C-alpha positions as CSV (number, residue, x, y, z in Angstrom):
1,M,91.1,-162.8,82.3
2,P,93.1,-160.6,84.1
3,S,94.4,-162.1,87.8
4,L,92.2,-160.2,90.7
5,S,93.9,-162.4,93.4
6,E,95.2,-159.2,94.6
7,S,92.1,-157.4,95.0
8,N,90.5,-160.2,96.0
9,R,92.0,-161.4,98.4
10,H,92.0,-157.6,100.1
11,F,88.7,-158.0,99.0
12,D,87.9,-160.6,101.8
13,S,89.8,-158.5,104.6
14,A,87.4,-155.4,104.2
15,S,84.7,-157.4,104.1
16,R,85.4,-157.9,108.2
17,V,85.7,-153.9,108.9
18,L,83.4,-151.9,106.1
19,P,80.3,-152.3,105.2
20,L,80.8,-154.4,101.5
21,G,83.9,-153.8,101.8
22,V,84.3,-150.5,99.9
23,T,84.1,-147.1,101.1
24,S,80.7,-146.0,98.6
25,N,78.3,-148.5,97.8
26,F,79.3,-147.6,93.9
27,R,82.5,-149.0,94.5
28,Y,81.5,-151.9,95.1
29,W,80.6,-154.1,91.8
30,C,80.7,-158.1,93.6
31,P,82.8,-159.8,95.6
32,S,85.1,-161.1,93.1
33,S,85.3,-157.7,90.4
34,T,85.5,-155.3,93.3
35,L,88.8,-153.4,92.3
36,Y,91.6,-152.4,94.5
37,V,93.6,-149.5,92.4
38,D,97.2,-148.5,93.6
39,R,98.5,-145.6,92.0
40,G,97.0,-143.8,88.8
41,R,99.5,-141.5,86.3
42,G,97.5,-139.6,83.4
43,A,94.7,-141.6,81.7
44,Y,95.9,-144.5,83.7
45,V,95.1,-146.2,86.6
46,W,97.0,-150.2,88.0
47,D,95.2,-152.0,90.1
48,V,96.4,-154.4,93.3
49,D,97.6,-157.2,91.0
50,D,99.4,-154.8,89.1
51,N,96.7,-154.4,85.9
52,R,96.7,-151.6,84.2
53,Y,93.9,-149.5,82.7
54,I,92.7,-146.8,80.5
55,D,90.6,-144.8,82.6
56,Y,87.2,-143.0,81.0
57,R,86.1,-143.3,84.7
58,L,88.0,-140.7,86.1
59,G,86.6,-141.2,89.6
60,F,83.5,-140.4,88.4
61,G,84.9,-137.1,86.6
62,P,87.2,-135.6,88.6
63,I,90.0,-135.9,86.7
64,I,89.8,-133.8,84.0
65,L,93.8,-133.0,83.5
66,G,95.1,-137.0,84.8
67,H,96.0,-138.4,87.4
68,S,98.8,-136.7,89.3
69,D,99.3,-134.0,86.7
70,E,102.1,-131.8,87.7
71,R,100.6,-129.0,87.8
72,V,98.0,-129.5,90.4
73,D,100.3,-131.5,92.2
74,R,103.2,-129.3,92.7
75,A,100.8,-126.6,93.9
76,V,99.1,-129.2,96.8
77,I,103.3,-129.8,97.3
78,E,104.7,-126.2,98.1
79,A,101.1,-125.5,100.2
80,I,101.2,-128.5,102.3
81,L,104.7,-127.2,102.6
82,H,104.3,-123.7,103.7
83,G,102.8,-125.1,107.2
84,G,99.2,-126.1,108.2
85,Q,96.4,-126.9,106.1
86,T,92.9,-126.5,108.2
87,F,92.6,-123.6,111.1
88,G,89.4,-122.5,111.6
89,L,90.3,-119.3,110.2
90,S,90.9,-117.8,106.6
91,L,93.3,-117.8,104.7
92,P,94.0,-115.7,101.5
93,L,93.9,-118.7,98.6
94,E,90.4,-118.6,99.6
95,Q,89.5,-115.6,97.7
96,R,92.1,-116.5,95.1
97,V,90.4,-119.2,94.1
98,A,86.9,-117.3,94.3
99,G,88.1,-114.8,92.5
100,Q,89.1,-117.4,89.6
101,I,85.5,-119.3,89.5
102,A,83.9,-115.5,89.1
103,A,86.0,-114.6,86.0
104,M,85.2,-118.0,84.7
105,V,81.3,-118.1,85.5
106,P,79.0,-114.3,84.8
107,S,76.8,-115.6,86.6
108,V,78.7,-117.0,89.9
109,E,79.5,-112.8,91.7
110,M,79.8,-114.3,95.2
111,V,81.3,-117.9,96.8
112,R,81.3,-119.7,99.3
113,F,83.1,-123.6,99.4
114,A,82.5,-127.2,100.8
115,N,84.0,-130.7,100.7
116,S,81.6,-132.3,98.0
117,G,79.1,-132.0,95.7
118,T,76.2,-132.9,98.2
119,E,77.7,-130.5,100.3
120,A,77.0,-127.7,97.4
121,T,73.9,-129.0,96.7
122,M,72.6,-128.9,100.1
123,H,73.9,-125.4,101.4
124,A,72.3,-124.6,97.4
125,L,68.9,-125.2,98.3
126,R,69.7,-123.7,102.2
127,L,69.6,-120.3,100.7
128,A,67.0,-121.0,98.3
129,R,64.6,-121.1,100.6
130,A,65.8,-118.4,102.6
131,Y,65.2,-116.4,100.0
132,T,62.2,-116.8,99.0
133,G,60.2,-118.0,101.7
134,R,59.8,-121.5,100.4
135,D,60.0,-125.1,100.9
136,K,59.2,-127.0,97.8
137,V,62.1,-127.5,95.3
138,V,61.7,-128.7,91.1
139,M,63.8,-131.9,90.5
140,F,63.6,-133.9,87.6
141,E,63.6,-137.5,87.1
142,G,67.3,-139.1,86.4
143,Q,68.5,-136.4,88.1
144,Y,71.7,-136.8,90.4
145,H,72.5,-133.8,93.2
146,G,74.1,-136.2,96.1
147,L,73.7,-138.8,98.7
148,H,71.6,-135.9,101.1
149,D,68.0,-137.3,102.5
150,Q,66.4,-133.5,100.1
151,V,67.3,-134.8,97.2
152,M,67.5,-138.7,97.4
153,F,64.4,-139.6,95.3
154,T,63.8,-140.9,92.4
155,P,61.0,-141.8,90.0
156,M,58.7,-145.2,91.2
157,V,59.9,-147.7,88.6
158,R,59.1,-151.3,88.5
159,N,61.0,-153.9,86.4
160,D,62.6,-151.3,84.2
161,W,59.4,-149.6,83.6
162,M,57.9,-146.6,84.9
163,T,54.6,-147.1,87.5
164,S,53.8,-143.5,87.0
165,C,52.5,-141.1,84.0
166,R,54.7,-138.2,82.4
167,R,52.0,-135.7,83.6
168,S,52.0,-136.5,87.6
169,P,55.4,-138.7,88.1
170,V,55.5,-139.9,91.9
171,A,59.0,-139.8,93.6
172,S,60.2,-142.7,95.9
173,P,63.3,-142.4,98.4
174,V,66.6,-144.4,97.3
175,C,66.8,-146.4,100.4
176,S,65.8,-146.7,103.5
177,G,66.3,-143.7,106.3
178,I,65.0,-141.1,104.5
179,P,62.4,-139.2,106.0
180,Q,58.3,-139.8,104.9
181,A,58.5,-135.9,105.4
182,L,60.4,-134.8,103.1
183,Q,58.7,-136.5,99.6
184,E,55.8,-133.7,100.7
185,L,58.4,-131.5,100.1
186,L,59.1,-132.5,96.2
187,V,58.3,-132.2,93.0
188,M,59.6,-134.6,90.4
189,L,59.4,-133.7,86.4
190,P,60.3,-135.2,83.7
191,Y,63.9,-133.8,82.2
192,N,63.2,-131.8,79.1
193,D,59.5,-131.5,79.1
194,P,59.3,-127.6,78.4
195,E,54.8,-128.5,78.9
196,T,54.8,-130.2,81.8
197,L,57.2,-127.9,83.4
198,E,55.1,-125.1,82.9
199,R,52.0,-126.7,83.5
200,T,52.6,-127.1,86.3
201,M,54.4,-124.2,87.9
202,R,50.8,-122.4,86.9
203,Q,48.9,-124.7,89.5
204,R,52.0,-125.1,92.4
205,G,54.6,-122.6,91.0
206,H,54.3,-120.2,94.5
207,D,54.9,-122.2,96.9
208,V,58.0,-123.3,95.1
209,A,61.7,-122.3,96.3
210,A,64.0,-123.8,94.0
211,I,64.2,-125.6,90.3
212,I,67.9,-127.8,90.5
213,V,68.4,-128.7,87.7
214,E,71.6,-131.3,85.8
215,P,72.2,-129.4,83.1
216,V,73.1,-132.1,81.0
217,L,71.8,-135.7,82.8
218,G,75.2,-137.2,84.2
219,N,73.4,-140.3,86.1
220,C,71.6,-140.9,82.5
221,G,75.2,-141.1,80.6
222,G,74.9,-137.5,79.7
223,I,72.0,-137.0,77.8
224,T,71.6,-133.0,77.2
225,P,68.8,-130.5,76.9
226,Q,67.0,-129.7,73.7
227,S,66.7,-126.1,72.0
228,G,64.6,-124.2,74.9
229,W,64.6,-126.8,77.8
230,L,67.5,-125.0,80.1
231,E,65.3,-121.4,78.5
232,T,62.1,-122.4,80.0
233,V,63.5,-123.0,83.4
234,R,65.3,-119.9,83.4
235,A,61.4,-118.5,82.3
236,V,59.6,-119.9,84.8
237,C,61.7,-119.4,87.5
238,D,62.0,-115.8,86.2
239,E,58.4,-115.4,86.1
240,Y,57.1,-117.5,89.2
241,G,60.0,-115.9,92.0
242,I,62.1,-118.8,92.3
243,V,65.6,-119.8,92.4
244,M,67.1,-121.7,89.3
245,I,70.0,-124.1,90.9
246,M,72.1,-125.3,88.1
247,D,74.3,-128.4,89.2
248,E,77.4,-128.3,87.3
249,V,78.9,-130.4,89.9
250,K,79.9,-132.7,86.6
251,T,79.7,-130.3,84.2
252,G,81.4,-127.4,86.0
253,F,84.7,-126.6,84.6
254,R,84.3,-129.5,82.1
255,L,82.4,-128.7,79.2
256,A,84.0,-124.9,79.0
257,R,85.0,-122.9,81.0
258,G,82.1,-121.4,82.1
259,G,80.5,-124.9,82.5
260,A,77.2,-125.6,81.2
261,Q,76.3,-122.2,81.2
262,E,78.3,-120.5,79.3
263,V,77.5,-123.5,76.5
264,Y,74.1,-122.9,76.5
265,G,73.5,-119.6,77.0
266,V,71.5,-120.2,80.2
267,Q,73.0,-118.2,83.7
268,A,71.1,-119.6,87.1
269,D,70.7,-117.7,89.9
270,L,72.6,-120.1,91.8
271,A,75.5,-123.1,91.1
272,T,77.1,-125.8,92.6
273,F,80.7,-126.9,91.6
274,A,82.8,-129.8,92.5
275,K,84.4,-132.7,90.7
276,A,86.9,-131.1,87.8
277,L,87.5,-127.7,90.1
278,G,90.6,-130.2,91.9
279,N,91.3,-132.9,88.9
280,G,91.1,-135.2,92.2
281,Y,91.5,-133.5,95.3
282,P,88.6,-132.9,97.9
283,V,86.7,-129.3,97.0
284,A,84.0,-127.4,95.9
285,A,81.6,-124.6,95.8
286,F,78.4,-123.1,95.5
287,G,77.8,-119.5,94.4
288,G,75.9,-116.8,92.7
289,R,73.9,-113.5,92.5
290,R,75.4,-111.5,95.3
291,E,72.0,-110.9,96.1
292,I,71.2,-114.2,97.3
293,M,74.2,-115.6,98.5
294,E,75.1,-112.0,100.9
295,L,72.1,-113.6,103.3
296,I,74.6,-116.6,104.3
297,G,75.6,-115.0,107.6
298,N,72.8,-113.4,108.1
299,G,70.2,-115.0,109.1
300,V,71.2,-118.5,106.3
301,A,74.4,-120.6,108.5
302,H,76.9,-122.3,106.3
303,G,80.0,-123.6,107.4
304,G,82.3,-126.5,108.3
305,T,85.7,-127.8,109.7
306,Y,87.7,-128.7,106.4
307,C,86.1,-125.9,103.6
308,G,88.5,-123.1,102.4
309,N,91.1,-125.8,103.6
310,R,94.9,-125.2,102.7
311,V,95.1,-128.2,100.4
312,G,91.9,-128.0,98.4
313,M,91.6,-124.3,97.6
314,A,95.5,-124.9,96.8
315,A,94.7,-128.1,94.0
316,A,92.0,-125.7,93.2
317,S,93.9,-123.0,92.2
318,A,96.7,-124.5,89.7
319,T,93.7,-127.0,88.4
320,L,91.6,-123.3,87.3
321,E,94.0,-121.9,86.3
322,V,95.3,-125.1,83.5
323,L,91.8,-124.8,82.4
324,Q,92.5,-120.4,81.9
325,T,95.3,-120.4,80.7
326,T,95.9,-123.7,78.1
327,P,93.9,-125.1,75.6
328,A,93.9,-128.1,77.9
329,L,89.4,-128.5,77.6
330,E,89.8,-127.8,73.7
331,T,92.0,-131.3,73.5
332,I,89.7,-132.8,75.6
333,A,87.0,-132.3,73.3
334,A,89.1,-133.3,70.1
335,R,90.6,-136.3,72.0
336,G,86.5,-136.4,73.2
337,R,85.0,-136.5,69.3
338,A,88.1,-138.7,68.1
339,L,86.6,-141.4,70.7
340,Q,83.0,-141.0,70.0
341,S,83.4,-141.9,66.3
342,A,85.6,-144.6,67.0
343,I,82.7,-146.3,68.5
344,S,80.1,-145.6,65.9
345,D,82.2,-147.2,63.4
346,V,83.0,-149.6,65.5
347,L,79.2,-150.3,66.3
348,N,77.9,-149.9,62.6
349,R,80.6,-152.8,61.3
350,F,78.6,-154.9,63.2
351,G,75.3,-153.5,62.6
352,L,74.2,-152.4,66.0
353,P,72.0,-149.4,65.8
354,H,73.3,-146.7,68.4
355,T,73.4,-144.3,69.3
356,I,76.1,-141.4,71.3
357,V,75.2,-139.9,74.4
358,G,76.0,-136.7,76.1
359,H,78.9,-133.6,75.5
360,P,82.6,-134.9,73.0
361,S,83.8,-135.0,77.5
362,L,81.3,-136.9,78.9
363,F,79.5,-139.1,77.3
364,T,78.1,-143.0,76.4
365,F,76.7,-144.7,73.5
366,W,73.1,-146.7,74.2
367,L,72.0,-149.6,71.9
368,T,69.0,-148.0,70.2
369,E,68.3,-146.3,67.0
370,S,66.2,-143.2,69.0
371,P,68.1,-140.2,70.3
372,P,67.4,-140.0,74.1
373,A,65.7,-137.2,76.0
374,D,64.8,-138.1,79.5
375,F,65.3,-141.1,82.3
376,R,61.8,-142.5,80.6
377,D,64.0,-143.5,77.1
378,W,67.3,-145.1,79.5
379,L,65.1,-146.8,81.0
380,R,64.3,-148.6,77.6
381,A,67.6,-148.3,76.5
382,D,69.0,-151.9,76.4
383,H,71.4,-152.2,79.5
384,T,72.2,-156.2,79.8
385,T,73.9,-156.0,76.4
386,Y,75.8,-152.9,77.4
387,E,77.0,-153.9,80.3
388,R,78.3,-157.4,79.1
389,I,79.7,-155.2,76.5
390,I,81.9,-152.5,79.4
391,Q,82.5,-155.2,80.7
392,A,84.0,-157.0,78.4
393,M,86.3,-154.1,77.9
394,N,87.1,-153.8,81.6
395,R,88.6,-157.5,81.3
396,R,91.0,-156.3,78.5
397,G,92.2,-153.1,79.9
398,V,90.1,-150.5,79.7
399,L,88.1,-148.7,82.3
400,P,84.2,-147.1,81.9
401,D,82.3,-147.7,84.4
402,P,80.0,-150.8,84.0
403,D,77.1,-149.3,84.9
404,M,75.0,-147.5,82.2
405,R,74.1,-144.8,84.5
406,E,77.6,-143.3,84.1
407,P,78.8,-142.1,81.3
408,W,82.0,-142.3,79.6
409,F,84.9,-139.1,80.8
410,I,88.0,-137.9,79.1
411,A,90.8,-136.2,80.5
412,E,93.6,-133.8,78.6
413,S,95.6,-137.1,79.2
414,H,94.0,-139.9,77.1
415,S,96.2,-139.0,73.9
416,E,95.2,-140.4,70.3
417,D,97.0,-144.3,70.9
418,D,94.3,-144.2,74.1
419,V,91.5,-143.7,71.4
420,A,92.8,-146.2,69.1
421,R,93.8,-149.2,71.9
422,T,90.1,-148.7,72.6
423,A,88.3,-149.0,69.5
424,S,90.6,-152.3,69.5
425,V,88.9,-153.5,72.5
426,L,85.7,-152.9,72.1
427,E,85.7,-154.6,69.2
428,D,87.1,-157.6,70.6
429,A,84.8,-157.2,73.7
430,V,81.8,-156.5,71.1
431,A,82.7,-159.7,69.3
432,D,82.9,-161.7,73.0
433,V,79.4,-160.6,73.9
434,L,77.9,-161.0,69.8
435,G,79.6,-164.4,69.6
436,R,80.9,-163.1,65.8
437,R,83.4,-160.4,64.0
438,P,82.7,-157.6,61.9
439,A,82.9,-158.4,58.1
440,D,86.4,-155.9,58.4
441,R,88.9,-157.7,60.3
442,H,91.3,-155.0,60.1
443,L,89.4,-152.5,62.7
444,A,92.3,-151.8,64.9
445,S,94.4,-150.6,62.2
446,W,92.1,-147.6,60.9
447,F,92.2,-146.5,64.4
448,R,96.2,-146.0,64.3
449,P,97.4,-142.0,64.0
450,A,100.4,-143.3,61.5
451,N,97.6,-145.7,59.5
452,R,95.3,-142.8,60.0
453,L,97.6,-140.2,58.4
454,K,98.5,-142.0,55.6
455,R,95.0,-143.1,54.7
456,S,94.1,-139.2,54.7
457,T,97.7,-138.3,53.1
458,A,96.6,-141.0,50.1
459,A,93.2,-138.9,50.1
């Protein structure tokens, strides 16, 4: 068990000035386990006790290349030294980044910048309402669209079971402080359920301004769309004059250069981006069809003191250039597939029924035999055992998020040795949780790159 004495000391002092001792609720693990980070480099982070971790949280996904990537940091440093960051005026660099996004994502004809995914989805919804003259919004169970009041609703759940039926789900506020009136503007439906979507839109489609959809359920470990699902969303939007908003805050520039829209071949009317856009620097964007975007400034407000600041724009430009001109995403996908295979091999050796969920760059494993399709499946998975395994991995220096909602993220800087180390730690963690070893104790040697090469050559 690594020492967390410095993290614990920081927690005690921080709790006097920060609620829960943190700046985001999601960073609080408990008084004795909340980590405080000292630094990050490549695929690793070090806490204030100087414990090193292989990082699969990656700041909840922004770190697409690796912590402190020299190509991005160099561009940011040059931007800082150029003189000034925020002016309340425009920078030529904004045009460059907008052009890069438009070149990579064919559905995006015009762009506006923001500072977070929350801001991006908030502005996209406002724009959709202005364009359609309607108020209601459809979102899907288990999706996450940020922390503004309009989208902070969740399916009604008690004791890990749904309290409403699939045919007519009931949404409830995520927390206190959400106005009751906003619930009347929201239609919540199951994900990956074309029949329910089509039936509901026949009844209510002419009142709906937007359907906002995460192409991949990023807050359910990365559940992917079933064949025809996103196509159905697109068709329903076309039929009823609804704006289709693709929330690509997690998937944009990560699944492919053109994001999920490229992978799944469905184009949205508006799309939101953040996370991988700046490799960890705070920057976000929303964009889409010219006809809709041109309402901004023509009756629709958008702004922000820090929108388009020089640091964020420099980071985004450098990150997008790397993603566009190098095989970074191919490296990420290859490493992700290797890790998926390694995880599956470990769990198979323990006889644990499981399924790998998600894209190679954004995925997790579920301790269940049936591939999940939606949030309701997520509720039925074995959360307790999963979380115990991940906590045991954390203690051994491998850092996926212990919350089963969060996927494992892969960066370009993750190496084959990291995959090997992760497989070895996973074996030890599962053995710790189950109280037994697999039949073959030489698992870790299989994942060492040199041994893989020897075995493949011998074969």
